[in-house]
C-alpha positions in Angstrom: 0.0 0.1 0.1 1.4 3.4 -0.8 1.1 6.5 1.3 -1.4 8.0 -1.2 -3.7 5.0 -0.6 -3.5 5.4 3.0 -7.1 4.4 4.3 -7.0 6.9 7.2 -6.6 10.6 7.0 -3.2 12.3 7.6 -2.0 13.2 11.0 0.0 16.4 11.6 3.8 15.7 11.6 4.1 17.3 14.9 1.8 14.5 16.4 4.2 11.7 15.2 7.2 12.3 17.5 7.1 12.7 21.3 10.6 13.1 22.9 10.9 11.2 26.1 10.9 13.0 29.5 13.8 10.7 30.9 16.5 8.5 29.7 16.1 5.1 28.3 17.1 3.2 31.6 14.5 5.4 33.6 11.9 4.9 30.9 12.2 1.1 31.0 12.2 1.1 34.8 8.9 3.1 35.0 7.5 0.9 32.3 8.1 -2.4 34.2 6.8 -0.9 37.4 3.9 1.2 36.4 2.8 1.9 32.8 0.8 5.0 33.7 4.2 6.6 34.9 5.7 6.8 31.4 2.7 8.9 30.0 3.6 12.4 29.1 1.0 15.2 29.8 1.0 16.1 26.1 0.2 12.6 25.0 -3.4 12.9 25.7 -4.1 15.4 22.9 -1.7 13.6 20.3 -3.3 11.6 17.6 -0.3 9.3 16.9 3.0 9.0 18.7 6.1 7.0 17.6 8.8 5.5 19.6 11.7 3.0 19.2 13.7 1.2 21.7 16.7 -0.7 20.1 14.9 -3.0 17.5 11.4 -2.2 18.5 9.2 0.3 16.5 6.2 1.1 18.5 3.2 3.6 17.8 0.6 4.8 20.2 -2.7 5.5 18.3 -5.0 7.8 20.2 -7.6 8.9 17.6 -10.8 7.0 17.3 -10.6 6.7 13.4 -7.0 5.3 13.8 -8.1 2.9 16.5 -10.9 1.6 14.4 -8.5 1.0 11.6 -6.3 -1.1 13.8 -9.1 -3.2 15.7 -11.8 -3.3 12.9 -11.1 -2.0 9.3 -7.8 -3.7 8.9 -7.8 -6.1 11.9 -6.5 -9.1 10.0 -2.9 -7.3 9.7 -2.7 -6.7 13.5 -2.3 -9.6 15.8 -1.7 -9.9 19.6 1.7 -8.6 20.5 4.5 -10.7 21.7 4.5 -8.7 24.8 1.0 -9.8 25.8 1.9 -13.4 24.9 5.1 -13.4 26.9 3.2 -11.8 30.0 0.1 -14.1 29.9 0.7 -17.0 27.6 2.1 -19.3 30.3 -1.1 -18.9 32.2 -3.9 -18.5 29.7 -2.5 -20.6 26.9 -4.2 -20.4 23.6 -7.6 -19.2 25.0 -9.6 -16.6 23.5 -7.6 -13.7 24.7 -4.6 -14.8 23.0 -5.4 -17.1 20.1 -5.6 -16.1 16.4 -6.9 -16.9 13.1 -9.0 -20.0 12.3 -8.5 -21.2 15.7 -9.8 -18.2 17.4 -12.8 -18.0 15.2 -13.7 -21.6 16.1 -13.1 -21.1 19.8 -15.3 -17.9 19.7 -18.1 -19.8 17.9 -18.1 -22.6 20.5 -18.1 -20.3 23.5 -20.5 -17.6 22.3 -23.7 -19.3 23.4 -22.5 -19.5 27.0 -22.6 -15.6 27.2 -25.9 -14.9 25.4 -28.1 -12.7 27.5 -30.6 -15.2 28.4 -27.8 -17.2 29.6 -26.2 -14.4 31.7 -29.6 -13.5 33.1 -29.8 -17.1 34.7 -26.7 -16.0 36.8 -28.1 -12.8 38.2 -29.8 -14.2 41.0 -26.6 -15.7 42.2 -24.8 -12.5 41.8 -27.3 -10.8 43.9 -27.4 -13.3 46.5 -23.6 -13.0 47.1 -23.8 -9.3 47.1 -26.4 -9.4 49.8 -24.4 -11.6 51.9 -21.6 -9.0 51.6 -23.9 -6.0 52.6 -25.0 -7.9 55.8 -21.2 -8.3 56.5 -20.4 -4.6 55.8 -23.3 -3.3 58.1 -21.3 -4.6 61.3 -18.2 -2.8 60.3 -16.9 -0.3 62.4 -13.2 0.0 61.2 -12.0 1.1 57.6 -11.7 -1.7 55.2 -10.1 -2.1 51.8 -13.0 -2.2 49.3 -10.8 -3.2 46.4 -10.0 -6.5 48.3 -13.6 -6.8 49.2 -14.6 -6.6 45.5 -11.9 -8.9 44.5 -13.3 -11.5 47.1 -16.9 -11.0 45.8 -16.2 -11.4 42.1 -14.1 -14.4 42.8 -16.9 -16.1 44.7 -19.4 -15.0 41.9 -17.2 -16.5 39.0 -16.6 -19.6 41.1 -20.4 -20.1 41.6 -21.4 -19.3 37.9 -18.7 -21.1 36.3 -18.1 -24.0 38.5 -21.2 -24.3 40.7 -19.0 -24.5 43.6 -17.9 -22.2 46.3 -14.2 -21.7 46.9 -14.4 -19.7 50.2 -11.3 -21.5 51.7 -9.1 -20.7 48.6 -10.2 -17.0 48.1 -6.9 -15.6 49.8 -4.7 -18.1 48.0 -6.2 -17.1 44.5 -6.1 -13.5 45.4 -2.4 -13.8 46.2 -1.7 -15.7 43.0 -3.6 -13.0 41.1 -1.4 -10.3 42.7 1.7 -12.3 41.2 0.2 -12.6 37.8 -0.9 -8.9 37.5 2.2 -7.4 38.8 4.4 -9.5 36.4 6.3 -6.7 34.2 7.0 -6.8 30.5 10.0 -8.9 29.5 13.0 -6.9 28.5 13.7 -9.1 25.3 10.3 -7.9 24.1 10.6 -4.4 24.8 13.9 -4.4 22.8 12.4 -6.1 19.9 14.7 -9.0 20.2 14.1 -12.1 18.1 11.3 -14.4 19.4 13.5 -17.5 19.2 15.6 -16.3 22.1 14.1 -17.9 25.3 11.7 -15.8 27.6 12.2 -16.8 31.0 9.6 -16.1 33.8 10.1 -15.5 37.4 9.8 -18.4 39.9 6.8 -17.0 41.8 5.1 -16.5 38.5 5.7 -20.1 37.4 4.4 -21.3 40.7 1.3 -19.2 40.5 0.6 -20.9 36.9 1.0 -24.4 38.4 -1.4 -23.6 41.2 -4.0 -22.3 38.9 -3.6 -25.3 36.8 -4.1 -27.6 39.8 -7.2 -25.8 40.8 -8.9 -25.9 37.4 -7.7 -29.6 36.6 -9.2 -30.6 40.0 -12.6 -28.9 39.3 -12.7 -30.4 35.7 -11.9 -34.0 36.9 -14.5 -33.8 39.5 -17.0 -32.4 36.9 -16.3 -35.2 34.5 -16.6 -37.8 37.3 -20.1 -36.5 38.0 -21.3 -36.4 34.5 -24.2 -34.0 35.3 -25.0 -30.8 33.7 -25.1 -28.2 36.4 -26.3 -25.4 34.0 -23.1 -23.3 34.9 -20.5 -21.9 32.4 -18.3 -25.0 32.8 -21.3 -27.3 31.7 -22.0 -25.1 28.8 -18.3 -25.2 27.7 -18.3 -29.0 28.2 -21.5 -29.4 26.0 -20.6 -26.7 23.4 -19.9 -27.8 19.8 -18.4 -26.2 16.9 -21.4 -25.3 14.6 -19.8 -26.4 11.5 -17.7 -29.6 12.5 -19.8 -30.7 15.6 -16.7 -31.1 17.7 -16.2 -29.9 21.3 -13.3 -28.6 23.1 -10.2 -30.8 23.9 -9.1 -30.8 27.6 -6.2 -28.5 26.8 -8.7 -25.9 25.0 -11.1 -26.3 27.9 -8.3 -25.5 30.4 -7.1 -22.4 28.4 -10.8 -21.1 28.2 -11.6 -21.7 31.7 -8.4 -19.9 33.1 -9.1 -16.9 30.6 -12.6 -16.6 32.0 -11.8 -17.2 35.4 -8.7 -15.0 35.8 -9.8 -12.2 33.5 -13.6 -12.4 34.6 -13.2 -11.4 38.0 -10.1 -9.3 38.0 -11.5 -6.7 35.7 -15.0 -6.4 37.4 -13.5 -6.1 40.8 -11.3 -3.2 39.5 -14.0 -1.4 37.8 -16.2 -1.5 41.0 -13.4 -0.5 43.3 -13.0 2.6 41.2 -16.7 3.2 41.2 -17.0 3.2 44.9 -14.0 5.6 45.1 -15.7 8.1 42.6 -19.1 8.0 44.1 -17.4 9.1 47.5 -16.1 12.1 45.7 -19.1 13.1 43.9 -22.1 13.1 46.4 -24.5 14.6 43.8 -23.9 11.6 41.6 -24.2 9.1 44.5 -27.6 10.8 45.4 -29.0 10.5 41.8 -28.0 6.8 41.9 -29.5 6.0 45.1 -32.6 7.8 44.0 -32.9 5.4 40.9 -32.4 2.4 43.0 -35.1 3.4 45.3 -37.5 4.1 42.4 -36.8 0.7 40.5 -35.9 -1.6 43.5 -37.6 -0.2 46.5 -35.0 -2.0 48.7 -35.3 -5.4 47.1 -32.4 -7.3 45.1 -32.4 -6.7 41.5 -33.2 -9.4 38.9 -32.3 -9.6 35.3 -35.2 -7.7 34.0 -34.4 -4.9 36.5 -31.0 -4.3 34.8 -32.6 -2.6 31.7 -34.4 -0.2 34.1 -31.3 0.6 36.1 -30.0 3.0 33.3 -28.1 5.4 35.6 -26.6 2.6 37.4 -25.1 1.5 34.1 -24.0 4.9 33.3 -22.1 5.3 36.7 -20.2 2.2 35.9 -19.4 3.2 32.3 -18.1 6.4 33.5 -15.9 4.9 36.2 -14.5 2.4 33.4 -13.7 5.7 31.2 -11.6 7.4 33.9 -10.1 4.0 35.3 -10.3 1.3 32.5 -9.4 -2.1 34.1 -7.8 -3.2 30.7 -5.9 0.0 30.2 -3.8 -0.9 27.2 -4.3 -3.0 24.1 -1.3 -4.0 22.0 -1.0 -5.4 18.4 1.8 -6.3 16.1 1.6 -5.3 12.4 2.0 -8.3 10.2 2.6 -6.4 7.1 3.4 -2.7 6.2 0.6 -0.2 6.8 -0.3 3.4 6.6 -2.1 5.2 9.5 -2.8 8.9 9.4 -0.3 9.1 6.5 2.5 7.6 8.6 4.1 4.3 7.6 3.7 1.4 9.9 6.5 -1.0 9.2 5.8 -4.9 9.4 6.6 -6.0 12.9 5.8 -2.7 14.6 4.0 -2.7 17.9 0.8 -0.8 18.0 -0.4 0.4 21.6 -3.9 1.6 22.2 -3.6 3.2 25.6 -7.1 3.2 26.5 -6.4 5.3 29.8 -5.2 7.9 27.3 -7.8 7.9 24.9 -10.6 7.9 27.6 -9.0 11.0 29.0 -8.4 12.8 25.5 -9.6 16.3 25.8 -10.5 16.4 22.1 -13.1 13.7 22.8 -14.1 14.1 26.4 -14.7 17.8 27.5 -13.3 18.3 31.2 -11.9 14.6 30.9 -10.9 14.5 34.6 -14.6 15.0 35.9 -16.6 12.2 36.8 -19.8 12.7 34.9 -22.2 9.6 34.2 -24.3 11.8 31.8 -21.6 11.3 29.2 -23.3 7.9 28.8 -26.8 9.1 28.3 -28.1 7.5 25.2 -28.2 10.9 23.2 -24.6 11.5 24.2 -23.5 8.2 23.2 -25.1 8.6 19.8 -22.9 11.6 19.1 -19.7 10.1 20.0 -17.4 7.9 17.7 -17.8 4.3 18.9 -13.8 3.9 19.1 -13.7 6.8 21.5 -14.7 4.4 24.5 -13.4 0.8 24.5 -13.1 -0.7 28.0 -13.9 -4.2 26.5 -11.8 -3.4 23.5 -13.4 -3.2 20.0 -14.0 -4.8 16.7 -14.2 -8.7 16.2 -12.1 -9.3 19.2 -14.4 -7.4 21.6 -14.5 -9.1 25.0 -16.8 -12.0 24.8 -17.8 -11.5 28.3 -18.6 -8.0 28.5 -22.4 -8.7 28.9 -21.6 -10.9 31.9 -19.2 -8.1 33.3 -21.7 -5.4 33.1 -24.7 -7.5 34.5 -22.4 -8.4 37.4 -21.2 -4.9 38.1 -24.7 -3.5 37.9 -26.2 -6.1 40.2 -23.3 -5.7 42.8 -23.5 -1.9 42.7 -27.4 -2.0 42.9 -27.4 -4.5 45.7 -24.8 -2.7 47.9 -25.5 0.8 47.3 -29.1 0.4 48.5 -27.9 -0.9 51.8 -24.3 0.7 52.5 -23.0 4.3 52.0 -19.2 4.4 51.9 -16.8 7.2 52.7 -13.0 7.4 52.3 -10.9 6.4 55.3 -9.0 9.3 56.5 -5.3 9.7 55.5 -5.5 7.3 52.8 -4.7 8.2 49.3 -6.1 6.3 46.4 -3.6 6.2 43.2 -4.0 4.2 40.3 -1.0 1.9 39.2 -0.6 0.5 35.6 0.1 -3.3 35.9 -1.3 -5.9 33.7 -4.6 -4.3 34.9 -5.3 -1.1 36.3 -5.4 -1.4 40.0 -5.7 1.0 42.9 -2.0 1.0 44.1 -2.7 0.4 48.0 -6.2 -0.5 47.7 -9.3 1.7 48.3 -9.8 2.1 52.2 -13.2 3.2 53.2 -15.7 3.1 56.1 -19.4 2.7 56.5 -21.2 6.1 56.8 
């Protein structure tokens, strides 16, 4: 493709290069410890930024039309980057998050029925029951507690019950510690430098141990289920019975393992973070909290929500969507260009890594007026209709949009609606809440709050 054939409009030359604020060694240190710490203030307005570390050409795209080109219009030219594969491949294998091509399309087709709205609706009662149990526990709290840890435990319990029809109460703390190790895993230096893939990528001992522990947990549950031979109506039963619509084949044990770990690990981590940030923001904006509580009183009147209620809880959904704009749990999407391409009149060489920094795009003042302000009205239907669909992408976009986004939103709405009716949270004194860009976007030292 020639430059004149570029499918996307030209970007001003001054948008392409952005001088780093610090030297290479400091840049790499920051990138490995906190991905947010390398963002230059002027990045938020830039459409396209180019960088190069040794052999690695990389570009940050921050314009909805450019993002749409990478994730949708020319998505076949952009595959999951080696950075993502090295970070998560040992744990998630060839599951939906990392697989490509015909294999990915087959797996997506097999798994899709398990996430249809009717199926998701069958899990809302479980979500509400677990949230109610937490509300009862919170009602007796007198000392500040870490809401982020509470949300992680709650979503872990819910994914265990909806996926496996089993409780793992005795293992929640163990799983949480394993997740901490996985999420804190830094990018591999060989991938950051763009060195050949045939060079071996080693993983830290604690990360390898976490992968083995997750494997053992899932293998045990699968073995128990196969021995029972009973359809429990949960996600695991759906995956076990799912068949390729073309060949009629089901998943192999390896495929099943990869998909279960993908849903299990990604499913509770991202929703927990979204809810943690939601509680933090509500405490800062009492007018938003009051409007939320008014909707809950009008629609629910103190009872637990059911699936039909979620459509009526529009402002509740808007609150969560705006929280994910400011603090997107999956803060960065990375792709590798298979062939040469042009974006905004700029040549993208084959092998270049494209970064879509969702955190940056969601705070781009060209797209979001007063981007730092928490304003759920941004997600009123009329406002959404006026906005480019790739200006907001907490679940990604294009064919590879997160398959579990409906499940995640139903879970977040149900939990928030259940707890916010019964509990009012206020920040604990002398505790600063700061984001840190690890594999996901977490509150660095938790979100400590107290019952008002």
